[in-house]
C-alpha positions as CSV (number, residue, x, y, z in Angstrom):
1,M,68.2,44.4,-9.9
2,F,65.2,42.9,-8.2
3,E,63.5,45.1,-5.6
4,M,62.0,43.3,-2.6
5,D,59.2,45.8,-2.2
6,H,58.1,45.6,-5.8
7,I,55.3,43.2,-5.1
8,S,54.1,45.4,-2.2
9,R,53.9,48.4,-4.4
10,R,52.0,46.6,-7.2
11,V,49.5,45.0,-4.7
12,S,49.0,48.5,-3.1
13,A,48.3,50.1,-6.5
14,F,46.0,47.2,-7.4
15,C,44.0,47.7,-4.2
16,R,43.7,51.4,-4.8
17,Y,42.4,50.7,-8.2
18,L,39.8,48.2,-6.8
19,R,38.8,50.8,-4.3
20,S,38.1,53.3,-7.0
21,Q,35.8,50.7,-8.6
22,G,33.6,50.5,-5.4
23,F,35.4,47.8,-3.4
24,V,35.5,48.3,0.4
25,I,39.3,48.3,0.8
26,G,41.4,50.2,3.3
27,L,44.9,50.0,4.7
28,K,43.9,46.9,6.7
29,E,42.7,45.0,3.7
30,I,46.0,45.8,1.9
31,E,47.9,44.5,4.9
32,D,45.7,41.3,4.9
33,S,46.4,40.9,1.2
34,L,50.2,41.0,1.7
35,R,49.8,38.6,4.7
36,A,47.8,36.2,2.6
37,L,50.5,36.0,0.0
38,S,52.9,34.6,2.6
39,F,50.8,31.4,2.7
40,V,51.0,30.7,-1.0
41,D,53.6,30.1,-3.7
42,I,53.6,33.6,-5.3
43,S,55.6,32.3,-8.2
44,K,52.4,30.6,-9.4
45,R,49.9,33.1,-10.8
46,E,46.8,31.0,-9.9
47,Q,47.7,30.9,-6.2
48,F,48.7,34.6,-6.2
49,Q,45.3,35.5,-7.8
50,L,43.3,33.3,-5.5
51,A,44.9,34.6,-2.3
52,L,44.1,38.2,-3.3
53,K,40.6,37.3,-4.4
54,I,39.6,35.7,-1.1
55,V,40.7,38.8,0.9
56,L,39.4,41.6,-1.4
57,C,36.2,40.2,-2.8
58,S,32.9,39.9,-0.9
59,S,30.3,39.2,-3.6
60,K,30.0,37.4,-7.0
61,E,29.8,40.8,-8.8
62,E,33.1,41.9,-7.3
63,Q,34.8,38.6,-8.3
64,G,34.1,39.4,-12.0
65,L,35.5,42.9,-11.7
66,F,38.5,41.5,-9.8
67,D,39.4,39.1,-12.5
68,E,39.4,41.8,-15.1
69,A,41.5,44.1,-12.9
70,F,44.0,41.3,-12.2
71,Q,44.5,40.7,-15.9
72,L,45.1,44.4,-16.4
73,F,47.7,44.7,-13.6
74,F,49.6,41.4,-13.5
75,V,49.0,39.0,-16.4
76,T,51.3,39.3,-19.5
77,T,50.5,37.9,-22.9
78,D,54.2,37.1,-23.6
79,K,54.5,33.4,-22.7
80,S,58.3,33.7,-22.8
81,Q,58.3,35.8,-19.7
82,A,58.8,34.2,-16.2
83,S,55.9,32.7,-14.3
84,V,55.9,35.9,-12.2
85,P,56.2,38.6,-14.9
86,W,56.1,41.5,-12.5
87,L,59.3,40.2,-10.8
88,A,61.3,40.8,-13.9
89,S,64.2,43.2,-14.0
90,E,63.2,46.9,-14.1
91,N,65.9,47.4,-16.8
92,P,64.7,45.2,-19.7
93,E,67.0,46.9,-22.2
94,G,70.0,45.7,-20.2
95,D,68.7,42.1,-20.2
96,G,68.1,42.4,-23.9
97,A,71.6,43.7,-24.6
98,R,73.1,40.9,-22.6
99,G,71.0,38.3,-24.5
100,T,72.0,39.8,-27.8
101,A,75.7,39.7,-26.9
102,T,75.4,36.1,-25.8
103,E,73.7,35.1,-29.1
104,T,76.3,37.0,-31.1
105,S,79.1,35.2,-29.3
106,A,77.4,31.8,-29.9
107,E,77.0,32.6,-33.6
108,G,80.6,33.7,-34.0
109,A,81.8,30.5,-32.3
110,A,79.6,28.4,-34.5
111,Q,80.8,30.0,-37.7
112,T,84.6,29.7,-37.1
113,G,86.8,27.4,-39.1
114,C,86.9,23.6,-39.2
115,G,89.2,21.0,-37.5
116,N,90.7,22.1,-34.3
117,E,89.4,25.6,-34.8
118,G,85.8,24.2,-35.1
119,M,86.4,22.1,-32.0
120,N,87.6,25.3,-30.2
121,G,84.5,27.1,-31.5
122,S,82.2,24.4,-30.2
123,A,84.0,24.5,-26.8
124,E,83.5,28.3,-26.7
125,A,79.8,27.8,-27.6
126,D,79.5,25.2,-24.8
127,S,81.2,27.6,-22.3
128,V,78.8,30.4,-23.3
129,S,75.8,28.1,-22.8
130,K,77.1,27.0,-19.4
131,L,77.7,30.6,-18.5
132,G,74.1,31.4,-19.4
133,E,72.8,28.5,-17.3
134,A,74.9,29.7,-14.4
135,E,73.5,33.2,-14.7
136,Q,69.9,31.8,-14.8
137,K,70.5,29.7,-11.7
138,A,71.9,32.7,-9.9
139,A,68.9,34.7,-10.9
140,D,66.5,32.0,-9.7
141,G,68.4,31.8,-6.4
142,E,68.1,35.6,-6.0
143,K,64.3,35.4,-6.6
144,E,63.9,32.5,-4.2
145,T,65.8,34.5,-1.5
146,A,63.5,37.4,-2.2
147,F,60.4,35.2,-1.9
148,N,61.6,33.8,1.5
149,W,62.3,37.4,2.7
150,F,58.9,38.6,1.6
151,A,57.1,35.6,3.3
152,S,59.0,36.0,6.6
153,R,58.3,39.8,6.6
154,T,54.6,39.4,6.1
155,A,54.4,36.4,8.6
156,S,55.9,38.6,11.3
157,Q,53.0,41.1,10.8
158,R,50.2,38.6,11.6
159,P,47.7,40.0,14.2
160,K,47.9,38.4,17.6
161,K,45.0,36.5,19.1
162,R,43.2,37.8,22.1
163,H,40.9,36.1,24.6
164,I,37.8,38.0,26.0
165,Y,36.3,36.8,29.3
166,I,32.6,37.5,30.0
167,S,31.9,38.8,33.5
168,S,29.4,36.7,35.5
169,S,28.7,39.3,38.3
170,Q,25.3,40.5,37.0
171,L,24.6,37.6,34.6
172,S,21.3,36.6,36.2
173,K,20.0,40.1,36.0
174,M,21.1,40.4,32.4
175,K,19.2,37.2,31.5
176,K,16.1,38.7,33.1
177,A,16.5,41.9,31.0
178,A,17.1,39.8,27.9
179,R,13.9,37.8,28.4
180,K,11.9,40.9,28.9
181,L,13.3,42.4,25.7
182,V,12.4,39.3,23.7
183,R,8.9,39.3,25.1
184,Q,8.4,43.0,24.6
185,V,9.6,43.3,21.0
186,Q,7.0,41.6,18.9
187,L,6.7,42.7,15.4
188,K,4.0,41.1,13.4
189,Q,1.4,38.3,13.5
190,A,2.1,34.9,12.1
191,R,0.3,33.7,9.0
192,R,-1.0,30.4,10.4
193,L,-3.8,30.2,12.9
194,A,-2.9,28.5,16.2
195,A,-5.1,27.3,19.1
196,R,-5.5,29.9,21.8
197,K,-7.5,30.3,25.0
198,K,-9.0,33.5,23.5
199,G,-9.4,34.3,19.9
200,R,-11.7,35.6,17.2
201,Q,-12.5,32.4,15.4
202,L,-13.9,29.1,16.8
203,D,-11.8,26.0,16.2
204,G,-14.6,23.6,15.4
205,R,-12.5,20.5,14.9
206,R,-10.7,20.8,18.3
207,T,-13.9,21.9,20.0
208,W,-15.8,18.8,18.7
209,R,-12.9,16.5,19.7
210,N,-12.9,17.9,23.3
211,S,-16.7,17.6,23.5
212,L,-16.4,13.8,23.2
213,Q,-15.2,13.8,26.8
214,T,-18.3,15.6,27.9
215,G,-20.9,13.6,26.1
216,G,-20.9,15.8,23.0
217,F,-21.6,19.0,24.8
218,P,-19.0,21.8,23.8
219,I,-18.5,23.0,27.3
220,K,-14.9,24.2,26.6
221,P,-14.8,25.8,23.2
222,V,-11.4,26.1,21.5
223,W,-10.5,29.3,19.8
224,K,-7.8,30.1,17.2
225,G,-5.9,33.2,16.3
226,R,-2.7,34.6,15.1
227,D,0.3,34.7,17.4
228,K,2.8,37.5,17.2
229,T,6.3,36.5,16.1
230,N,9.4,37.6,18.0
231,A,12.0,39.9,16.5
232,R,15.4,38.8,15.2
233,F,18.3,40.7,16.8
234,V,21.6,41.7,15.3
235,L,24.1,43.1,17.9
236,L,27.2,45.0,16.6
237,C,29.6,45.9,19.4
238,D,32.4,48.4,19.0
239,G,35.5,46.8,20.6
240,S,38.0,49.6,20.0
241,R,40.4,50.9,22.6
242,S,38.0,53.8,23.6
243,M,35.1,51.4,23.9
244,S,36.7,48.4,25.6
245,P,35.6,49.3,29.2
246,Y,32.0,49.7,28.1
247,A,32.0,46.8,25.7
248,D,33.0,44.5,28.5
249,Q,29.7,45.4,30.2
250,F,27.7,44.8,27.0
251,L,29.0,41.3,26.4
252,P,27.1,39.7,29.3
253,F,23.9,41.0,27.9
254,A,24.8,39.7,24.4
255,Y,25.5,36.3,26.0
256,A,22.2,36.4,27.9
257,L,20.3,37.2,24.8
258,T,21.8,34.2,22.9
259,A,20.6,32.0,25.8
260,C,17.0,33.4,25.6
261,T,16.4,33.2,21.8
262,R,18.0,31.5,18.8
263,H,17.1,34.5,16.6
264,V,20.2,36.6,17.5
265,E,23.5,37.3,15.8
266,V,26.5,39.0,17.6
267,F,29.4,40.7,15.9
268,L,32.5,42.5,17.3
269,F,34.4,45.1,15.3
270,A,37.4,47.4,15.6
271,T,39.1,47.8,12.3
272,K,37.7,44.4,11.1
273,L,34.4,42.6,11.6
274,K,34.1,39.4,13.6
275,R,31.1,37.2,14.0
276,V,31.1,35.6,17.5
277,T,27.6,34.1,17.7
278,S,28.8,30.5,17.5
279,Q,31.4,31.1,20.2
280,L,28.7,32.6,22.6
281,K,26.4,29.6,22.0
282,N,29.1,27.0,22.5
283,G,29.8,27.6,26.1
284,K,29.9,24.6,28.3
285,R,27.2,24.0,31.0
286,G,28.1,26.0,34.0
287,Q,31.0,27.8,32.3
288,L,30.9,31.0,30.4
289,P,32.4,31.0,26.9
290,V,35.8,32.6,26.2
291,L,35.8,34.6,23.0
292,T,38.9,34.3,20.8
293,V,39.5,37.2,18.4
294,F,42.4,39.0,16.7
295,E,43.7,42.3,17.9
296,N,42.3,44.0,14.8
297,E,38.8,42.9,15.9
298,W,39.1,44.0,19.5
299,G,41.1,46.6,21.4
300,G,42.6,48.4,18.4
301,G,41.5,51.3,16.2
302,T,38.0,51.7,15.0
303,R,36.4,51.8,11.5
304,I,32.7,51.9,12.2
305,G,31.5,52.7,8.6
306,E,33.8,50.1,6.9
307,S,32.8,47.4,9.5
308,L,29.1,48.1,9.0
309,F,29.5,48.1,5.3
310,S,31.4,44.7,5.5
311,F,28.5,43.4,7.6
312,I,26.0,44.4,4.9
313,Q,28.0,42.8,2.1
314,Q,28.7,39.5,3.9
315,Y,25.5,39.0,6.0
316,G,23.0,41.6,5.0
317,A,21.0,39.5,2.5
318,R,20.5,36.8,5.1
319,M,20.2,38.8,8.4
320,L,18.6,42.1,7.5
321,R,14.8,41.5,7.3
322,K,11.6,43.2,8.2
323,E,11.6,41.5,11.6
324,T,15.3,42.4,12.4
325,V,16.2,44.8,15.1
326,V,19.8,46.1,14.8
327,V,21.5,47.2,18.0
328,I,24.9,49.1,17.6
329,V,27.0,49.8,20.6
330,S,29.6,52.4,19.9
331,D,30.8,55.9,21.0
332,G,30.8,57.0,17.3
333,L,34.5,57.8,17.2
334,D,35.2,56.6,13.7
335,T,38.8,57.0,12.3
336,G,38.1,55.3,9.0
337,D,36.7,56.5,5.7
338,M,33.6,58.5,6.5
339,A,32.1,57.8,3.1
340,Y,31.0,54.3,4.3
341,L,29.1,55.1,7.5
342,P,26.1,57.1,6.2
343,R,25.8,54.7,3.3
344,A,25.8,51.6,5.6
345,M,23.4,53.2,8.1
346,K,20.9,54.1,5.3
347,E,21.0,50.6,4.0
348,I,20.4,49.1,7.5
349,K,17.5,51.4,8.2
350,Q,15.8,50.6,5.0
351,R,16.0,46.8,5.5
352,A,15.5,46.5,9.3
353,S,12.6,47.1,11.6
354,A,14.5,49.3,14.0
355,V,18.0,50.7,14.5
356,V,19.1,51.1,18.1
357,W,22.4,52.9,18.9
358,L,23.7,52.6,22.4
359,N,26.3,55.2,23.3
360,P,27.9,54.9,26.8
361,L,29.0,58.6,26.6
362,L,25.4,59.7,27.0
363,K,25.9,59.2,30.7
364,I,28.4,62.1,30.8
365,N,26.8,65.4,31.8
366,G,26.9,67.8,29.0
367,Y,27.8,65.3,26.3
368,Q,26.9,66.2,22.8
369,P,27.2,63.9,19.8
370,E,29.7,66.1,18.0
371,A,32.0,63.3,16.7
372,R,31.8,63.1,13.0
373,G,30.9,59.4,13.0
374,M,28.0,60.1,15.5
375,K,26.8,63.0,13.4
376,A,26.7,60.9,10.2
377,A,24.8,58.1,11.9
378,L,22.2,60.1,13.8
379,P,19.7,60.7,10.9
380,Y,19.3,56.9,10.5
381,I,18.8,56.0,14.2
382,D,15.4,55.2,15.7
383,I,16.5,54.9,19.3
384,F,19.5,56.8,20.6
385,S,20.2,55.7,24.2
386,E,22.7,54.5,26.7
387,A,22.4,51.0,28.3
388,Q,25.0,49.3,30.4
389,S,23.4,47.9,33.5
390,P,20.6,45.3,33.6
391,E,18.1,48.0,34.8
392,E,18.9,50.2,31.8
393,F,18.4,47.3,29.4
394,E,15.0,46.6,31.1
395,R,14.1,50.2,30.6
396,L,15.1,50.0,27.0
397,A,12.8,47.0,26.5
398,R,9.8,48.9,27.9
399,T,10.4,52.0,25.8
400,M,11.4,50.4,22.5
401,T,9.1,51.1,19.6
402,I,9.1,49.4,16.2
403,R,8.4,51.0,12.9
404,R,6.8,47.9,11.3
């Protein structure tokens, strides 16, 4: 008898195996995998494999390991099996016995006498064949019913969308603080020399051109020097239930920063990571943008380490540079696998210019960073502070120091 939870068990075991091979997979990824299967025809191996591959792989290296693991878990070399071999009956001996009995009956009918007896034998063989076809159709109908049940079950578990509205009460002050932060955090000098009012080198070509207006006398010499380049910012905001009241105060600053510089990326995370940079920049003139996220990205549980590790895998190669300042806003209450947080923080510190952690709980008298997530992250933090109001963000800009 076909069990409806058979696929769920096999996919869960498959995810656990991938996790032992270094994949970043938790309970949420297993749920997303099962949910993705509701959008494909799971009777076709290619669609089944591609749906799991999209959810569980985050790099080319993992795709190769995934294909090997998929072959090991799901693909059979017996082409006589059904197109979904893991949906076969869990009692193969019974199926084999039934098949043997059917074949024996057919042979007996074929080897009976001639004349009417032969005709009767042929009729019996035809009846046996029709009986086999009826049984096959019934089995196919049972599988189709199971597929429909599985799809409806996973579809009902899809996360709901949420809309986040940005407060405009202190937006003008937040923009002022954001501009000060952009001006203050300058990391290195540009390679090219540019014309400046004051510099160490004389720009002879521009000086000679300007002297044509004064009869060839270089009254106003033009100098050239190297300008400092502004930093690139990556903002990672914890939107879990415990952080929702504080995160709502951080989003106006994130929006103001996107309006001041184009070198900024904004992410939200709870149990899943969500990039919202494009949503913040696409606000209409005179209207603040409304962010659309899923409930596992805002207002749910929190998996700080796994979310940061997902950021590194998906965006680290492109966004983590020597001129990048990473700002993490979180209370450090991580309910996920703690093995990921120190690993992700170490990687971020090595590749970025500065790591800033803003914890709103620092405002509470007597607060100590005793949470296990906060303890694991502290060795890799350059600036540990609390910033919620525009004045606090301005103070942060004045005191920020850069390692490079």
